[in-house]
C-alpha positions in Angstrom: 7.2 0.3 35.1 7.9 -3.2 33.6 10.1 -4.0 30.7 8.5 -5.4 27.6 10.5 -7.0 24.9 7.9 -6.6 22.1 8.2 -10.3 21.3 5.1 -11.7 19.7 3.9 -8.3 18.3 3.9 -7.0 14.7 2.0 -4.5 12.6 -0.4 -6.8 10.8 -2.8 -4.4 9.0 -2.7 -0.8 7.8 -5.9 0.9 6.7 -6.0 2.9 3.5 -9.1 5.0 2.9 -10.6 4.4 -0.6 -13.6 5.7 -2.5 -14.8 2.3 -3.7 -14.0 -1.3 -2.7 -14.0 -2.9 -6.1 -12.0 -0.2 -7.8 -9.4 -0.4 -5.1 -9.3 -4.2 -5.2 -8.8 -4.1 -9.0 -6.0 -1.5 -8.7 -4.0 -3.3 -6.0 -4.4 -6.7 -7.5 -4.1 -5.6 -11.2 -1.4 -2.9 -10.9 0.7 -4.0 -8.0 0.0 -7.8 -8.2 -1.3 -8.0 -4.6 -3.5 -10.9 -3.6 -7.0 -10.4 -2.3 -6.8 -11.9 1.1 -10.3 -11.2 2.5 -13.6 -9.7 1.3 -16.2 -10.1 4.0 -19.6 -8.4 3.8 -20.2 -6.7 7.1 -23.7 -5.5 6.2 -24.9 -1.9 5.6 -22.7 -1.5 2.6 -19.5 -2.1 4.6 -16.9 -4.8 3.8 -13.7 -6.1 5.4 -11.4 -6.1 2.4 -7.7 -6.9 2.8 -5.0 -7.3 0.1 -1.4 -8.4 0.6 1.7 -8.3 -1.6 2.7 -11.9 -0.7 5.6 -13.0 1.5 5.8 -11.3 4.9 4.6 -7.9 6.0 1.4 -6.1 6.7 -1.8 -6.4 4.8 -3.7 -3.4 3.6 -7.3 -2.9 4.8 -9.1 -1.1 2.0 -11.5 1.0 4.0 -14.3 2.8 2.1 -14.6 6.3 3.2 -17.6 6.9 5.6 -18.7 10.5 5.5 -17.2 13.8 4.3 -14.3 13.9 6.8 -12.9 10.5 5.7 -13.6 11.2 2.1 -11.5 14.4 2.4 -8.5 12.2 3.4 -8.6 10.0 0.4 -5.3 10.2 -1.4 -3.7 12.4 1.3 -3.6 10.3 4.4 -0.2 11.7 5.4 -0.2 15.2 4.1 1.6 14.4 0.9 4.5 12.5 2.4 5.4 9.0 1.3 3.0 6.8 3.2 3.9 3.1 2.5 7.0 1.3 1.5 6.8 -1.7 -0.9 10.0 -3.6 -0.5 11.3 -5.8 -3.3 14.2 -8.1 -3.9 14.4 -7.1 -7.6 13.8 -3.4 -8.2 14.3 -3.5 -12.0 11.8 -6.3 -12.4 9.1 -4.8 -10.3 9.6 -1.2 -11.6 9.3 -2.4 -15.2 6.2 -4.5 -14.5 4.5 -1.8 -12.5 5.2 0.8 -15.2 3.9 -1.6 -17.9 0.7 -2.0 -15.8 0.2 1.8 -15.7 1.5 2.7 -12.2 2.4 6.3 -12.1 6.0 6.9 -10.9 6.6 10.4 -9.7 10.4 10.2 -10.3 13.1 8.2 -12.0 14.7 5.5 -9.9 17.6 6.6 -7.8 20.3 4.9 -5.8 20.6 6.0 -2.2 22.8 4.8 0.7 19.9 2.5 1.8 19.0 1.1 -1.6 17.4 1.7 -4.9 14.1 3.6 -4.7 11.4 5.4 -6.7 8.2 7.1 -5.5 4.9 6.1 -7.0 1.3 7.1 -6.5 -1.6 4.7 -5.8 -5.0 5.1 -7.5 -5.9 7.9 -5.2 -2.6 9.7 -5.1 -1.1 8.4 -1.8 2.6 8.2 -2.2 4.6 5.0 -1.9 8.3 4.0 -2.2 9.2 1.0 -4.3 12.5 0.1 -2.7 15.1 -2.6 -3.0 17.1 -2.3 0.2 20.9 -2.3 0.0 22.1 -5.8 1.0 
């Protein structure tokens, strides 16, 4: 067994199963302020669509459900647990902006040992944390 330092690797993209590409693009860019990074036609009704929050971190691949099994996972990719974590340097600013844009927060903001956080749902009901880590 050889040792591997992990240098040079990172999680670059996370797939989120959606019902419609354009609806998901509109939600992530309009409600969360993400940037459309890629939208490539792959033929046969499939597209490679990625959005990103800006700065560093993983992109989201907006993957349109293909078939009943994938469609059944829309909005419940992790069995109802928080799925993704949107980190911010200004919780109050982003919480207010997201609320103004119609993002549904499932709880009031709370302070924890690790930072300020509130759970919100995306357009399909997947749960996210908006979090400002304690510095």
